[in-house]
N, C-alpha and C positions, 0 to 999 in steps of 0.2 A: 697471349696470342700476338700482341703487337709490341715486341721489343724492338730496339733500334736496328739490329741486324735484319730482323724479319721485314721491317718496314722498307729498308733499303733494297732487300731482295725482291719484295713484292713490287716496289716502284720500278725497278729495272725490268721486271717481267711486263708490267703494264706499258712502260715506255718503249719496249722493244718494237711494238707496232702501234704507234700513236693513233693513226687514223682509225684502226679497228677498235681501239679502246674508247676513243671519243664517240664513235657511232654506237658502240655498245652502251656506254654510259648515258647517251642521249635519251634512250627509252625510259630509263629510271628518272632522269631529270624531267622529262616531259610529263610523266605520270604524276610526280609530286607537284610540279608547276600547275598543271590543270586542276589538281585537287585543291590547291591553295586558292586559285582564282575562283573556282566554283563555290567553295566555302565562303570566301569573302563576299562574293556577289549575293549569295543567299542571305548572309547576314545584313548586307546593305539593303536588300528589299524588305527584310523583316524589320530592320530599324526604321525604314521609311514608313512602313505601315503603322508601326507602333507610335510614331510621331503624329500620324494623322488621327489616331483615336485616343491620343493622350488626353487625360482629363475625365474620361468616362469611367465610372465604376464598372468593372468587368462582371460583377456579380449582381447587376441590377435588373429590375423588371418594372414595367409600368402597366397599368390596367385602367381602361376607360369603359364606363357603363354605356351600353347601346340598347336599343329597343329589344324587348323579349321576342323570341321566335316561337314560343310554345305557350298555349293557353294553360293556366294553372290556378287552382283554388278560386274559381269564378272570374278570374281576370282574363281578358282577351289577350291574344298574342299581339305583338307590335306595341306593347305598353312601354311608356317611358318610365324610367326610375332614376333616382339621384342618390349620390353619395352624400353623407354628412359626417360631422366630426365624431359622432357616437360610433360610427363604423370603425374609425381609426382606433378609438379606445378599445373596442371589442377585439380588433385584430391584435393590438399590443398585448391585451390581457390573455387571450385564448390561444394564440399561435406562437409557438416558440421557434426561434431560429431567424427571426427578422431583426436586422441590425438597425438601419435607418429607414424611417417611414415618413414620407413627405406628401401631404395632400397639396394639390395645385388648382388654382382657379385662373382661367385664361379669358382674355377678350381680344378679338381681332376686329379690324375695320375692313369692310369689303368694298366700300364705295370709292376707295382711292383718295378720299379727301384727307387733308392733314388733320391729325387729332392731338399732336403733341407740339406745344409752343413754348418758346422763350422769347419774350418781346414780340417782334414781328416775324421772326424766323420760325418755321414749323416743318413738320414731317409726318409721314404716315407710318405708325409703328404699332406693334402689338403690346399688350399689357399682361402681366403675369403676377398673381399673388402666391407667395410661397412662405414656408417656414425657414428658419435659419439652416436647418440640416439639409435643405435642398442642395446647398453647395457641396455637400459630401457625396452626392450622387452624380449630378451634372456639374462637375467642378469647373471653375473659371478663374481667371487671373484678375485680381483686384488692382486696378490702375491708380485709382484715387479713393481715399477714404476707407470705407468698410462695406460689408454686406449687411443684410437684414439681421437684427439681433433679437433676443428674447424680449427686451424692453419695448421694442417696436411692436411686437406681437401682442404683448400684454395690454398696452395702452392704445392699440390700433392707431398708431401715429401716422400722420400724413407726411411720410417720408418715402423716398424712392431711390433706387439704384438704377443708373442708366447703362444700357449697353454702349459699347464703344462707338458704334455708328450713330446712335441717337445723340450722344454727346457731341460728336464731330459735326453732324448736320444741323442740330438745333441750337447748340450753345456755341460751338466753335472751339478749336484747340488753343486759341489765344487767351482763353479765360480759365481761371480755376473754378471748376464746377461746384465745389463743396459749399453748401449754404445757399446756393441760388434756388429760386423758386421757378418751377416750370408748371405749365398747365397741361394736363392730360385728360382728355375726354371731359373737359369743362371743369375740372377740379385741380386746385393748386397743391403741389407737393414740393417739399424741400429735398434737394439732392444731397444724399449722404455718401454716395460712392459711385464709381464708374468701373465697370467690369468688362472683360474681354474673353471670348471663348478661346480655348486652346486651338480649336480648328473651326473656322466659320463655315466650312463646307459640310460639316457633320453636326447635326443638331437634333434635339429631342423636342418635338412640338414647337418648332420655331427657333430661329437663331437667337442666342443670348445677346449678340451684338446689336440686334435690331429690336430689343425688347426693353420696356420700362418695367422694372421689377418692384413690386409693392409688398408690404407685409400682408399675409393672407387675411388677417382679421380686418385690415383696412380695406382690402378689396371686397370682402363680404359686406362691410358697412356701406361702401360706396355704391354697390350694385344691389343692395337690399336682398341679399341671398341668405340671410341668417347664418346658420352654421354649415351651409351646403358648399360644395366645391365640384369641380369638373372631373378630375381624375387624380390618381396618386401613383407614386413610385416607391419602391422599397429595394433595399439591398439585403443580401443573404449573409448571415453570420457564418464564420468558418465552421466547416463540418456539416453544413446543411445543403440540400439540393434545391436549387431555385425552382425547378419544375414541380417538385413535391410541395413546396410552400405555396406556389401559385395555385395548385389544386386545392389546398386547404383554405386559402383565402376565398376562392370561388365558392366552396361549399358553405363557408360561414356567411358570405354575402347573400347567397341564395336563400338561406334560412331566414335572414333578417329582412329580406325584401320580397318574400313570397315568389321566388323564381323557381321554375321547375328544375329538379335535379339534373335532368338531361339537357337542359337549355344552355348549350355552349355559345350560342349566338348572342347572348345577353352581355357578353364581355368581349372587348377587343384588347388583346394582350400582346405584348412584345417583350421577348426575353433576350436581353443583351448578352447574357451568359452563353446562350446558344451560338450567337454570332462570333464571340471571341473564342469559344471552344472550336468552332469550325476553322477559324484562322490558325489556331494552335495546331490542329491536325494537318492543315494544309502545309504549314511550314515544316512540321515533323516529316511529312511525306517528301517534301523537297530536300530536306537534309539527308534522309535515307537514300534518295535517288542520287544526290551529289556524291555521297560516300561510295555508292555502288559504282557509279561511272568513274570516279577518281581512282578507286582501288582497282577496277577493271583495267583502266589505262596503265596503271602502275604494274599490274601483273604481266601485261604484254611486254613491258620493259624488263621485268624479271626473267621472263622466258628468253628474251634476247640475251641477257647476261649469261644465263645458264647455257645457252647454245654456244655462245662464243667461248665460254670456259671449257666446254667439251672439246671444241676445236683446239684450244690451247693445250689441253691434256693430251690430245692426240699428237700434237707437234712435240710435246715434251716427254713422249713415251720413253725414249732412251734415257733421258735425265732421271726420270722417276725410277726406271728399272735399275740404273746404277745405284741410286740411293738405297733401293731395297736390297741390292746385292751387298752393299756396305753395311747393312744392318739397321737401316732406318725402320722404325716401327710404323705400323699403319696409322696410329694416332698422329704421328708427326706429319705424314703426308696429308691426312685429312685436315689437320690444323693449317697447313700451308695453303691448301686449296680454298678452304673456307675463309681464311684471312684475306686472300686475294679478292674473292668475290665480295666479301664484306666491305673491304676498303673501297673498291670501285663503286659499289652501290651507295655507300655513305657519302662519298665525295659528290657523286652525281645528285643524290637526293638532297643533301644540304644546300648545294648550289641552287637547285630548283626551288627549295623552300625559301631561301633568302631572296632570290630574284622575284618570286611570286609575292612575298610580303612587301618588298620594296615597291613593286609596281602598284600594288593596291594602296599603299600608303600615299603614293603620288596621286592616284585616282581619288582617294579620300580627300586629299588637299584641294583638288580641283572642284569636286562636287560640294565640298564643305561638310561640316558635321553639325550645322545648326539647323533645327527643324524648320521646314517651310511648308506652307499649305500646298504648294505645287510640287514638292519634292517627295517622290516615292522611292528614292535610292539615297541612303544616308549612311555615312561612315562605314564603307565596305572594307572591313578588315577582319581577320580571323582572331579568335581569342587565344589566350595563352594555353588553355587546355587543349584546343584543337591543334596547336603547334606541337605540343608534347606528344599527342597521339600520332601526328604525322611523323615525328622523329622515331617513335617506336616502330611504326610501320616500315620506315626506311631500314632500320636495323633488322627487323624480321624478314624483310624482302631480301636483304643481303644474305642472310643465313639460308633462306629458302633457295635462292639462286645457286648456292654452292653445294647443296645436298647431292644432286645427281652427278656433277663433275667429280666431287670427292669420292663418291661411291665407285665411279668408273676408275679413278686414279688408283685406289687400293686394290683393284682387281688385276692391275698390271703386274705380271710376274717378271722377275729378273731375266729369265731365259728368253722370254718373248721380246723384251726390250733389246737384248743383244742382237736378235735376229732382225730388228726393225731397221729398215733402210732409211 
């Protein structure tokens, strides 16, 4: 379709009326340009949101025991009940599909007095007892040392991991915290690590940055709770539904603690998978809307190209008629018209694509591509796959724009062309 002679002839036809050709091409240029900008902005907002929730296991859920709301087996309603380590063993043994399971014991201070000290410096912070696999659910960055390990749990060691703010306020950034002894709630612990949340504005039961993390067994000994704890978290293995597993866990705990089967109020649950699924559907909807708007804008440009091509065919009626009289086949005429439409569309579309990508690259450089707690717009660029799809759309648009003019061109008869003034 595009040999050298054809390209030269097509270019002469386009250049014959530069203003009209530019205005015609602008519709296609603008459609592709808008599509690229919208796709890049959508990716930017998606990347920004993903950076805000980085570190959280998207398939996680947590469950807290609350007072019963239904009388059952001689027990009055509003009864308190507690979780213990035997519940965790039963869940691991009887329920398939749970990946990580982490019991948690927490302590908060409500009077505002300092409870964590290093020397004369102190601060008011929460305390949390966990197992090593807690960091697989509510992931954090280890700035110094390490996280809680199995040896700490087995020996109930008096060690702790400090949140970043605890370290900064109580010890100070001018000291290496590893090996130092801090006093928390009247008990001394050796610092083995410092951790930082991926995002301090999003937290589960208190910010990691403002928490002193202990081995769960150490916490249980320190507060004389035996094998009991406050709540637990779990992640769902691949191929399993979090809601379904949550229902199975509730059923098992109801049986073990004599809770009425219909008592939903005895549990407070939060399913992070639902939240992340909602975000996924939200951005899927945004992407679909972007493609609809972008392609709709492009189609308006295609209509413009098609209309101008019809005008061009009308102006070239005598030329086309003479070609037909000299024996030009309909396929030759169709090929010529389609080639003109395709070339004009591709030129305009590629320019729109390149300029759109270039502008968003500049914007990306300005806003940066490093995650920030306050940044909800990050690295706004389109992917390679989207660029390929946009290119295919440009080519299809060019072919679509040429269909009606080509059909009109082959309907011109030589005798009618001779009569054309």
